C-alpha positions in Angstrom: -31.0 50.8 -9.6 -29.7 47.8 -11.6 -26.3 49.4 -12.0 -26.1 50.1 -8.2 -26.8 46.4 -7.4 -24.1 45.3 -9.8 -21.7 47.7 -8.3 -22.4 46.5 -4.8 -22.0 42.8 -5.8 -18.7 43.6 -7.5 -17.5 45.4 -4.4 -18.4 42.5 -2.2 -16.5 40.1 -4.5 -13.5 42.4 -4.5 -13.4 42.4 -0.7 -13.7 38.7 -0.6 -10.9 38.3 -3.1 -8.6 40.6 -1.0 -9.4 38.8 2.3 -9.1 35.3 0.8 -12.6 34.4 1.9 -15.0 32.3 -0.2 -17.9 33.8 -2.1 -21.3 32.7 -0.9 -22.2 29.4 -2.7 -24.8 29.6 -5.4 -27.8 27.4 -4.4 -28.3 24.3 -6.5 -30.8 24.5 -9.3 -33.6 22.1 -8.1 -34.4 21.2 -11.7 -30.8 20.3 -12.6 -30.5 16.4 -12.9 -26.8 16.5 -12.3 -26.9 18.2 -9.0 -29.9 16.0 -7.9 -27.8 12.9 -8.7 -24.9 13.9 -6.4 -26.3 12.3 -3.3 -23.0 12.2 -1.5 -22.9 16.0 -1.2 -25.7 16.0 1.5 -25.4 12.4 2.9 -21.7 12.7 3.8 -21.7 16.2 5.3 -20.1 17.9 2.4 -22.6 20.7 2.0 -22.5 21.4 5.8 -18.7 21.6 5.6 -19.0 24.2 2.9 -20.4 26.6 5.5 -16.8 26.6 6.8 -14.6 26.1 3.7 -14.7 24.9 0.2 -11.0 24.1 -0.1 -9.6 27.4 -1.4 -5.8 27.5 -1.6 -5.3 23.7 -1.4 -3.8 21.8 -4.4 -4.9 18.2 -5.2 -2.6 16.3 -7.5 -4.5 13.8 -9.6 -2.0 11.2 -10.9 -4.1 9.5 -13.5 -4.8 9.5 -17.3 -4.9 13.3 -17.6 -7.7 15.8 -17.1 -9.7 16.9 -20.2 -11.2 20.3 -21.0 -14.7 21.2 -19.9 -16.5 24.1 -18.2 -16.5 22.2 -15.0 -12.8 21.4 -15.0 -11.0 24.2 -16.8 -11.3 26.7 -13.9 -10.1 24.0 -11.4 -6.9 23.0 -13.1 -4.0 25.1 -11.9 -1.1 23.2 -13.3 0.0 19.8 -14.7 2.5 17.7 -16.5 2.9 14.4 -18.3 5.2 11.6 -17.2 4.1 9.0 -19.7 5.9 10.4 -22.7 2.8 10.2 -24.8 0.6 12.9 -23.3 0.6 16.7 -23.4 3.1 18.7 -21.4 0.3 20.2 -19.3 -1.4 16.9 -18.4 -4.6 18.0 -20.2 -4.6 15.4 -23.0 -6.2 12.1 -22.0 -3.8 9.2 -22.2 -4.9 5.7 -23.2 -7.5 4.2 -25.5 -9.7 2.5 -22.9 -9.6 4.6 -19.7 -8.8 8.0 -21.3 -11.6 9.8 -19.3 -10.7 8.1 -16.0 -8.6 11.1 -14.8 -11.3 13.5 -15.7 -13.9 11.6 -13.7 -11.6 11.5 -10.7 -10.8 15.3 -10.9 -14.4 16.2 -11.3 -15.4 14.4 -8.1 -12.7 16.1 -6.2 -13.0 19.7 -7.4 -15.4 20.3 -10.4 -16.8 23.9 -10.5 -20.2 23.3 -12.1 -21.4 25.2 -15.1 -22.9 28.2 -13.4 -26.2 29.1 -11.9 -26.3 26.1 -9.6 -26.0 23.6 -12.5 -23.5 21.1 -13.7 -21.3 18.8 -11.7 -19.7 20.2 -8.6 -16.8 18.6 -6.7 -16.3 18.0 -3.0 -13.8 20.9 -2.8 -15.1 23.3 -5.5 -12.4 25.9 -4.7 -9.4 23.6 -4.5 -6.9 23.5 -7.4 -6.2 20.5 -9.5 -2.7 19.5 -10.6 -3.3 17.3 -13.7 -0.5 14.6 -14.0 -1.0 12.2 -16.9 0.4 8.6 -16.7 0.1 5.7 -19.1 -1.4 2.4 -17.8 -0.5 -0.9 -19.3 1.0 -0.8 -22.8 0.1 2.8 -23.3 3.6 4.0 -22.5 7.0 2.6 -23.0 8.1 4.1 -19.7 7.8 1.6 -16.7 4.7 2.4 -14.8 6.5 2.3 -11.5 8.9 5.0 -12.7 6.0 7.1 -14.0 4.3 7.1 -10.6 7.6 7.9 -8.8 8.3 10.8 -11.1 4.7 12.0 -10.7 4.9 11.9 -6.9 8.0 14.0 -6.9 6.6 16.5 -9.4 3.4 16.9 -7.4 5.2 17.6 -4.2 7.6 20.0 -5.8 4.7 22.0 -7.3 2.8 22.5 -4.1 0.4 19.6 -3.8 -1.0 19.1 -0.3 -3.1 16.1 -1.3 -2.2 13.4 -3.9 -4.9 11.1 -5.3 -4.0 7.7 -6.6 -7.1 5.9 -8.1 -5.4 2.7 -9.2 -4.1 -0.6 -7.9 -1.4 -3.0 -8.9 -3.1 -6.0 -7.5 0.0 -7.0 -5.6 0.8 -6.5 -1.9 4.4 -5.5 -2.6 5.7 -2.5 -4.5 8.8 -1.4 -6.4 11.6 -0.1 -4.2 11.5 3.2 -6.2 8.2 3.9 -4.5 9.9 3.8 -1.1 11.6 7.1 -1.9 8.7 8.6 -3.8 6.1 8.1 -1.1 8.5 9.0 1.7 9.3 12.2 -0.2 5.6 13.0 -0.1 5.2 12.2 3.6 8.3 14.1 4.6 6.9 17.2 2.8 3.6 17.0 4.7 1.4 15.6 1.9 -1.7 13.4 2.4 -1.7 10.6 -0.1 -5.2 9.2 -0.7 -5.4 5.8 -2.5 -8.3 3.6 -3.8 -8.7 0.2 -2.3 -9.6 -1.5 -5.6 -12.7 -3.3 -6.8 -13.8 -7.0 -6.7 -15.5 -6.5 -10.0 -12.1 -5.8 -11.5 -10.5 -8.9 -10.0 -9.1 -7.3 -6.8 -10.1 -9.5 -3.8 -7.8 -7.7 -1.4 -6.1 -4.4 -1.4 -2.9 -4.1 -3.4 -0.1 -1.5 -3.7 -0.2 1.4 -3.4 -3.0 0.8 -0.9 -0.7 -1.4 1.2 2.0 1.2 1.6 2.2 2.4 5.3 1.1 6.0 5.7 -1.4 6.3 2.8 -5.1 6.9 3.5 -6.8 4.0 1.7 -10.5 4.3 0.8 -13.0 1.5 0.6 -16.3 1.8 -1.2 -20.0 1.6 -0.2 -23.3 1.7 -2.1 -25.8 4.6 -1.8 -27.3 3.0 1.4 -23.9 2.9 3.1 -23.3 -0.9 2.8 -20.0 -2.3 1.5 -20.1 -2.5 -2.3 -20.0 -6.0 -3.5 -18.4 -5.2 -6.9 -17.0 -1.7 -6.4 -14.8 -2.2 -3.4 -12.6 -4.8 -1.7 -11.2 -5.5 1.7 -8.0 -5.2 3.6 -6.6 -4.2 7.0 -5.1 -1.0 5.5 -8.4 0.6 4.7 -8.8 3.9 6.6 -12.3 5.0 5.7 -15.1 4.3 3.2 -16.9 6.6 0.8 -19.5 6.2 -2.0 -18.3 4.0 -4.9 -21.6 3.3 -6.7 -23.8 5.5 -8.9 -21.2 8.2 -9.1 -21.0 11.0 -11.7 -18.0 12.1 -13.6 -17.2 14.6 -16.3 -15.6 12.9 -19.2 -12.7 14.2 -21.2 -15.1 15.4 -23.9 -17.4 17.2 -21.4 -20.1 14.6 -21.1 -21.4 13.7 -17.7 -21.5 9.9 -17.1 -22.3 7.5 -14.3 -19.6 5.2 -13.1 -18.6 2.9 -10.2 -15.5 2.0 -8.3 -13.2 3.0 -5.4 -11.5 5.1 -8.0 -14.4 7.5 -7.4 -14.5 7.0 -3.6 -10.8 8.1 -3.3 -11.3 11.6 -4.8 -14.4 12.2 -2.7 -12.1 11.6 0.4 -9.3 13.6 -1.3 -11.7 16.5 -1.6 -12.6 16.2 2.1 -9.0 16.2 2.9 -8.7 19.5 1.0 -11.6 20.9 3.0 -9.9 20.0 6.3 -6.5 21.4 5.1 -8.2 24.7 4.1 -10.1 24.9 7.4 -7.1 24.0 9.5 -3.9 25.2 7.7 -1.9 24.7 10.9 -2.5 21.0 11.0 0.2 18.7 9.6 -0.7 15.7 7.4 -0.7 13.2 10.3 -3.4 15.2 12.2 -5.5 15.8 9.0 -5.6 12.0 8.5 -6.4 11.6 12.2 -9.4 13.9 11.9 -10.7 12.0 8.8 -10.6 8.6 10.5 -11.6 9.6 14.0 -14.7 11.5 12.8 -15.9 8.8 10.5 -19.4 7.4 11.2 -19.5 3.7 12.2 -20.8 1.4 9.5 -23.9 -0.5 10.6 -22.6 -4.0 9.9 -18.9 -3.4 10.8 -17.6 -6.1 13.2 -14.7 -4.0 14.6 -13.1 -0.6 14.5 -11.1 -0.5 12.3 -12.8 -3.0 10.1 -11.3 -4.9 7.2 -14.1 -3.7 4.9 -15.0 -0.3 6.2 -11.9 0.9 8.0 -12.8 3.4 10.7 -16.2 3.9 9.1 -18.0 6.2 6.6 -16.3 9.5 6.0 -18.1 12.6 7.4 -16.9 15.9 5.9 -18.7 18.2 8.4 -17.3 16.4 11.4 -13.8 16.2 9.9 -13.9 20.0 9.4 -15.5 21.1 12.7 -15.1 18.4 15.4 -12.6 18.6 18.2 -10.0 15.9 17.7 -6.9 15.4 20.0 -3.6 15.9 18.3 -1.3 13.1 17.4 2.5 13.0 16.8 2.6 10.2 14.2 0.7 9.0 11.1 -2.2 6.8 12.3 -2.0 4.8 9.1 1.6 3.7 9.9 5.2 4.7 9.1 6.8 3.9 5.8 10.1 5.0 7.2 9.9 2.3 9.9 8.7 -0.3 7.3 11.7 0.4 5.1 14.1 0.1 8.1 12.6 -3.3 9.0 11.9 -4.9 5.6 14.5 -3.3 3.3 17.4 -3.9 5.7 18.9 -6.6 3.4 19.9 -3.8 1.1 21.5 -1.8 4.0 23.6 -4.6 5.5 27.3 -3.6 6.1 29.8 -4.7 3.5 32.2 -7.6 4.1 34.9 -7.0 6.8 38.1 -5.4 5.5 41.1 -7.8 5.8 43.6 -6.9 8.6 46.8 -5.2 7.5 48.9 -7.4 9.8 48.8 -11.2 9.0 47.7 -13.4 12.0 50.2 -16.2 12.7 48.5 -19.6 12.8 50.3 -22.6 14.5 51.4 -25.4 12.2 49.1 -28.4 12.2 50.5 -31.8 13.5 52.0 -34.1 11.0 49.5 -36.5 9.5 49.9 -40.3 9.8 51.6 -42.0 7.0 49.3 -43.6 4.5 49.7 -47.4 4.4 50.4 -48.8 0.9 47.5 -50.4 -0.8 47.4 -54.2 -0.7 45.3 -57.1 -1.9 41.8 -57.3 -0.5 42.4 -61.1 -0.1 45.7 -60.8 1.9 45.7 -59.9 5.7 47.0 -56.5 6.6 49.1 -55.5 9.6 46.1 -54.0 11.3 43.9 -57.1 10.6 46.6 -59.4 12.1 47.3 -57.1 15.1 43.7 -56.4 16.0 41.9 -59.4 14.5 43.8 -62.6 13.8 46.2 -62.7 16.7 43.7 -61.9 19.5 41.4 -64.5 18.0 44.0 -67.2 18.1 45.0 -66.3 21.6 41.4 -67.1 22.7 40.8 -70.0 20.4 43.9 -72.2 21.2 43.3 -72.4 25.1 39.6 -73.1 24.5 40.6 -76.1 22.2 43.0 -77.4 24.8 40.5 -77.2 27.5 37.9 -79.0 25.4 40.4 -81.8 24.6 41.3 -82.2 28.3 37.7 -82.4 29.3 37.0 -85.0 26.6 40.0 -87.2 27.7 38.9 -87.1 31.4 35.4 -88.2 30.4 36.8 -91.2 28.5 39.0 -92.3 31.4 36.1 -92.2 33.8 33.9 -94.3 31.5 36.7 -96.8 31.0 37.2 -97.2 34.8 33.5 -97.9 35.3 33.5 -100.7 32.7 36.5 -102.5 34.4 35.1 -102.4 38.0 33.5 -105.8 39.1 29.8 -105.9 39.9 28.8 -105.7 43.6 26.8 -108.5 45.3 
């Protein structure tokens, strides 16, 4: 009887493999502390979305510090590379002395498989594949970070990623021009790029690149109650949706499960939901996948507008994103990088200076300049001063003197005549 049961189960699994359908999920072990701690699975509609899809067939590129080896992560990783020059060729050796496990934490939130029997950490899209791409932050690598990211983006697209997760910030609004081409390459190949908004606790008061790049889906962070996280999030008008960023779990590079905070964790939760949507709706392009994510988000209780500078369009809802009816759109609701480049990089695309005409243009000769008078003494009168100053002045002064003398003489004669007249009686 036992052999018959095993045979039937094996047959069912074989049929599921041939049809591409997902095997029935194993229920969580109620005694497992890891599964009990993953509050976002139920509160954000992820378990309900699993009734439709668990992300099979979708590749999520995790551009980070590399993905370590563990029972939860090994079955999930389907490829990888290193662009830092100091990691392993498959992206599985953690890079960096401080944040070496960061990439493993991110990958486990997106697509961890658990350890079997309903135990161990399970990701949002537990049947999606992970592309592990290791980069070096800070002084870890001699290769410029901007070049590493650009190379990683191109590699991810070329190797079939339909979702790219970037859980880092540069803390600057602008970005290197090499990212124009890298991100536009992803958008033009129908890839959804999910980016962390950054954390106040790490000194990020407002979103910075790559979260400021038009077209990316930027993720803000909330605490377990759904309120904006004070330390593990930030704000900015480019935020699309919010997801949990506090009391998160992550599988470290050495296999240990740890608790951590930050929008670095909120982003892969959303990246996993994007994978669920892409698996459930393979006919939808990236623009409409993003549209479903933002339009089905639940309003935050203390948001002041939609979208809001802290919450974006609201709290992400996996079940609604997978199942709700959402009208189609023809453009990316998070903006167009192509339009931005045309507007703000136009200085680099200005036409060159006009080519000189082959036939010279005749220009009429200028009139002859007046002769320059020879320099004279500053104390001697010049011709101009005599002509325009001294002579006119004398012409006015001499008649005035003569008139004055005539008047004076007349007055004297009148006075003399009065003195000589005899007195009257």
